[in-house]
N, C-alpha and C positions, 0 to 999 in steps of 0.2 A: 504494500500500500504506500502511495506517495506521501511524503511529509506535507503537512497542512500549513506550514509557515516557513518563511525564509530562514529564521533563526535555527530551526531544526536541520535544515540543509547545511547551514554553516557548521553546526556542531558535528554533523557526520563527516564533513570534509576535514575538520580539525583532527578527527580520529585518523584519517588517512595521513595527514602531516605528521602526527605523532608516530604512526607506524613506520613512516619513512625516516625516523630519527631526526626530525627537525629540532633545532634549538631556538630558532626565531620564527615566529608566525605573525603575519600581519593580516588584519581584517579591515577592509574599507567598505563603507556603505555610503553611497553618494547619490543625491538627487538634487540637481541644480534647480534654481528658481525658474519658474515658468517652463518646466520640462516635464514630460509625462513618463520619464524613464528613471528607474532606480537601478544603480549599478552596484553589484556586490563583487568585490575582488578579494581573494584569499591567496596570499603568497607565503612560501616557506623556503627554508634553506635545507630541506631534507635531501634524501638520496636521489630524488628525481626519478624519471622513468626513461627506459630505453625507447628508441624509436618504435620498436615493435609494441611495447606496452602502451605507448602514447596512441598508436593507431587502434589498439583494442580497448582502450579505457571507456569507450562509450557502449561497449557490449555488456549487457547485464549479466552475462554468463562468464565473464572474465574477471578474475581477481588475482592479485599478487599475494594475498594473505593466505597463510596456511590454515587448513581446517575450515575454510569457507567455500561454499559451492558457487556463490555468486557475489558480484560486486555491484550493488544497485545504487550506491550513493551518487556517483557522477551521472549515470544515465537518468536517474530521477530528477536531479537538479537541472540537467539540461532540458528535460521534458517540460518541467515547470516553467522555466524561462521562455522557452519557445512557444508553449501553449498560450502565454500572455501576449505573444507577438514580438518578444524580445529575442535575444541570441545568447550563445554560450560558447566559450572557448577554453582550451587548456593548452598551456605552453609548459614544456618540461624538458630538462636534460639532466644527465647524470652528474653534472658539475655544479649547476646553479639552482637546483630545487624545482619547485612547481608553482605556477600561477594559474589560478582558475578565475574566470570572469563570467558572471551571469548578469544579463541585462533584462529587467522586467519592465513591461509597459504597464504603468499604474492605472491607465484609464481603461484597461481591459477587465471585463467581468471575470476573466480567468486568472487574473493576477492574484497570487496568494498574499496574505498579509505578512508584514515583517515579523510579527510575533514578539516573544519575550527575549529581546536581545540581551537584557541585563542578566538573566539567569544563564544564558549561553556563555557570556563573557565571564561571569562569576565562576561558573563551574569549570571553565577552562583554566582560570587563574588558580583556583584552589586545588584542582586535581593534578596540576602539573607545575608545581612551584619552581622547578628547575628550568622551565621554558620561558623565554622572553616573548610576551604577547604585546603587540601594538595594535590598538583599535582606533580607527578614525571614522567618525560618523559626521557627514556633512550634508544636511538636509535643508533645502531652500535657503542657502546662504548662511546658515548658522552651523558652527562646527564645534565638535568636541573631540579631543585627542586624549586617550587614556592608555597607559601601558602598565603591565603587571608589576614592574619594579616600582614605579611611582605610587601605584595603588597600595602595594605592600608597605612601603615606607610611610605613606600617609596614614594607613590603618594603624601601624605600630606607634606612630607619634601620638595617636589618640587613645590607643588601648595597648599599653606596653606588655602586659602579661597574658594576653588572650590570643589564642590561635585564630587566624582569619577563616578557619572553616567552621566557626561558630554560627549559630542561626542568624544573628543580626548583621553579619558581615555583608550579606547580599543587599540588605537595606542600606548599609553604609555605601556600597558601590553605587546604588541607585541615587542616593543623595549626593555622592561625590560628583557624579556627572549630571544629575537632575534632568534626565532624559525622559520624555514622555512620547509614546508612539500612539497615534490615533489609528484605530482599527475599524473595520477590516480592510477597506480598500483605499482609504485616504492616508497614504504613507507620508505623514507629516511629523517631523520631530522638532522639538524646541529644546534647547539646553543652555546651561550656564554652569561655570565652575562655582563651587562654594568656597 
């Protein structure tokens, strides 16, 4: 079953990056002013794909992961973008990692909502403290940049003896960026640093 929101597709692609031993992962979500497209770009410095793997990555019955019969993440993400009238691309090589780009047309009834990007970012941060995550959200000319290192430092400045995998840390991330996403088809975000 296809994921019902962009945030879940991002989470799935992050798992691919981690499987590829990435130590740096970037997530960009961009929607320019007066534009009906939202672009999601995920880049990593992982092991990348061979030319053969790159050709096969859109096949749902192909996977590089052991003990898995199928690799549905990339094909489903591509399908969701293209169903909205957008497009999808993957660039990868064994030296420079992988970049995935999905463009969604937000004025299409088939465009899935952004979803809970905070929980996605938060779970990535706390589940993989050894990985450097950089997140850039730029919607309608208002931008927020957040990275796992700055978030961790800011969290520990406020809560010295508490692990950031505690229940209120996700709320802290939400307040840290103060991002609100209007659902289901009006992909509009407003943010400010606190």
